N, C-alpha and C positions, 0 to 999 in steps of 0.2 A: 138419914135426915140430910137435907141440903145445907150447905155451908152458908150461914147468914152474914159472914164477914166479921163476926165478933170473936172468932177464935184465931188460931195461928195458921190455919190452912188458907189456901187461895180458892176463889170461887171456881175458876177454870183456867186451863192453860198452864204454861210454864212459869217459873219464877220470873217476875217482870223486871227485877232489879238489873240495871244495865251497868256496864263498865266501859271505861274509855280504852282499856287495853286493846291494841290491835286496830283501833279505829283511826280514821283520818279526819283532822279538823283544819278548817281554813280560819285564820285569824287576821282580820284587817287592822292596820295600825299596830302590827305585831312586832315592830322594831323597837318599841319603847313603851314605858308606862304600863297601863292596864293590859294592853295587847301583848307586850313582851312577857309579863308575868303569867298570862294565860297560856301562851305558847310553851313556856317552860314547864308549867304544871301539867299540861297535856302530855308532854314527853316524859315527865317524871312518873306519870301514871301509866306509861306503856303505850301511849298513842303516838301517832305521827302528825306532823303539823306543817302546813303551808303558810308561810309568813308573807302577807301582802302589805306593802308599804311603799310610799313614794321615795323614801330614803334608801336607795339601793345599797350603799355601803353599810349602813347600820343594820339593815335587814340581813345582808349576807353575813355580817359579823355574828349576829344572834344565831342564825342557822348553822354556821360553821361550829359555833360553840356547842350546839345541841347534837351535832353529828349526823349520822345517816338517817335519823328519824325526822329531819327537818329539811325544808327547801325554802329558798327565798325567791319572791317574785315582785317585780316592780309594777305597781299599779296604783293609779289614782281612782278612788272609789266612785268618782263622778264620770269616769270614762268607761262606757259599756264594753268597748272592744278590749281594753286592757284587763278589766276584771274577768271577762269571759275567758280570755287567753290564759290568765293565771289559774282560774279554776280548772280549765281543761288540762293545763300543765300539771296541776296537782293530781288530778285523776290519773293521768298517764304515768306520772313518776311515783306516786305514793299509793294510789288505789282510790276506790270510790269514797267520795266525801260524805261523811255521816254527820258532821257538825260544822257550824260556821258561827264564829263569834265576831261581831262587828264593833270594833273599838275606835276606828279612825274618826277624828272630829277636830273642830277648832272652836275657839271662843274669843269674841271681841266684846268690849264694853263701850257703849255710847248711849247717851240719853236720846229720847225721841226728839226733843228740842233742847239744844244746849246753847252755850254762849255764842257759838258761831252760827246758830240757826238750826234748821231741821237736820235730822240724822242723815248720814250718808246712805243712800238707798243701795248703792253698789255693795257696801259692806254688809248690809242686811241680807241682800241676795246671795252673797258669797257664803255666809254662815248657813242659810237655808239650803243652798245647793250642796254643800259638803255634808252637813250633819243630817239633813232629812232626805234629800234626793239621793245623796250618795249611799245612805243606809238602805233606801228602797232599791236602789240599783243592785247592791250586793245581795239583798234578800231575794229578789226575783231571779237572779242568775244562779245563786246557790241552790234555791229551791228547785229550779228547773233541772239542775244537775242531779240533785237528790231524787227527783222523780224517776230517774232511770235505775235507781238502786233496787236490788231485791229486798223486799221487806224482811225485817228480822222476826223473831219468834212472837213479838207482840204486835206486828203489823207496821212497825215504824221504819221509815226510810231515811229520816234525818231530823235534825233540830237546829234551829237558828236562834242565837242569843244576840239581841240588839242592846245598845247602850243609850239610855236616856240620861237623866240627871234629876236631882231634887229641884233644880231650877225649872223643871217642867211644871212643878206645883207651887214652888215658893220663890219665884223669880225676883231678883233684887233690882234695885235702881241701876239702870244701865244695861240690863240683861234682856232687853226686849227681843233681840235677834236670837240670842242663845236659848232663851226660854221658849220662844216660838218653835225653834227647830227641835228641841228636845221634847216639847209638848206634842209635836207632830209624831215623833217616834213612839211616844207612849200611846197616843191615840191609834197609831198604826197597828199595834200589837194584836188586839183582839180580832179585828176584821181579817188580818193576815192569817192568824191561826185558824179562823173559820174557813177562809179561802183554801188553805192548804191541807185541811183535815182529810179531804178526800184522797190526797196523795200520801197520807201518813207522815206528814212533816209538821213538827211542833214549832211554835214560835213563842218566845218569852223575852222580856226586857228587864235589864237591871238599871235602876236609877241610883247611881252612886251619889254620896254626899261629897265632902271635901277630902280628896285623896292626895297622897304624896306622888304627884305625877309631874312631868315636864311643864305642864301648864302652871303649876304652882312653884316650880323650882326657882323661878326668877324673882319671887317675892322676897322682900327683906325679912329678916328673922322676926321683927316685931309684928309684921303683918301676918306671918305664918302662925305665930303664937296667938294672935288675936282670933284667927280663924279656928284654931284648935280649941280655944277656951269656950267657944260657942257650942261645942259638941257635948251633949249631956254625959254619955258614958259608952265606951271609953273616951275620955276627953283628950283626943288627939286626932291628927289627920289619919285617914285610912291608909292601910298598907295595900299596894296593888295586888299582893298575893291573896288578900282577903277577897278582892273582886274575882280573881282567878278561881279561888275555891268555890265561890257561888256559881260562877259560869260552869265549872265542871260538875257541880252538884245538879244544876239544871239539866245538863246533858245526860246525867245518870238517872234522873228521876222521871220515869216514863209517864206519870200521870199529871205532870205539871205542864200546862199549856195555856196560852192566851193571857198570861199574867204579867203585870209590871211589879217588880219587887224593889222596894227602897232598901238601899244598903248604906245607912247613914248614922248609925248609933243614936237614933232618936232625935237627930237634928231637924229643926224647923227653922229655915232661914228667915231672918228679919229683913226689913226693907233695905238695909245698908250692910 
C-alpha cells in the first residue's frame, strides 16, 4: 500500500532532515547582536561561517575567536561590489555557500511631523536603504551564488533567512521609517521564495520582538525594564541566542519556505 503520510515512513526519497554540519553560512551584521549569536551557533553545530560587517575590527575579533571555521569580511550591505566580493571570498576560502542569514540593520525614531516640522527625509531614506535595499542586495547576490551549487538530496541549493521585526506589524509612534523598512522585508519574503523556487533556494524571515542587542544596550535600566514588562511570557528581553536557534532551525527544516515567523513571546506592541 502507498504511504499516505500518516505513519513513520517517508513518501519518497531520502530522509529530508538537514544538518548544518559541514555547510557554509554567510551572516551579515555578524560582528554583534543577533548576527554574532548566529555565527557562533553555526560554528557550534559544525558549520563554517563568513562574517560580513562594516566593523572590521569587531568582525575579525569574532572570527578569530571562532577559529578556522570562520572568516571576516568588511562589507556594507548596500554596496553591491563589497557584498559580492565578500561572498566570492567566502566561496573561495570556505566552500560553497549553502545558507545566508541577514542581520545587518539600523533603527532611528522620528515622528512624521514633530515640533521642528516634517520628518527628515534623508533619515527615512537611510533606514530604507540599509534595512530594505541592503537586505535585497544581499538576498539577490547570495541567491545567485547558491544557484551555482550542486543540489543536495532534496533538490535544495541554499536558504536565505532575512530579518524583519514585529514593528513591521505593530509599528509604534516614531517608527515610520523602521516599520516601513521591516514591513518591506516581510512583504519581500513570499515573492522572493517563489522567484527562487526554480533554483532550489528557500527564503524565510524572522520578525523578532524586543531583544538584548546593541540597539537596546544604550537604554537606561528603567526603560529596558519597561520594555521587558510588556512581553507576556517569558516576560523579558529576548536572548540573541534564541534568534540564532530559530535561524539554524530554518536552515535545517527543508519544508519551511516563504514564511515570516514572529519571535516575540506573544508581544503585541502598543502605540508607545
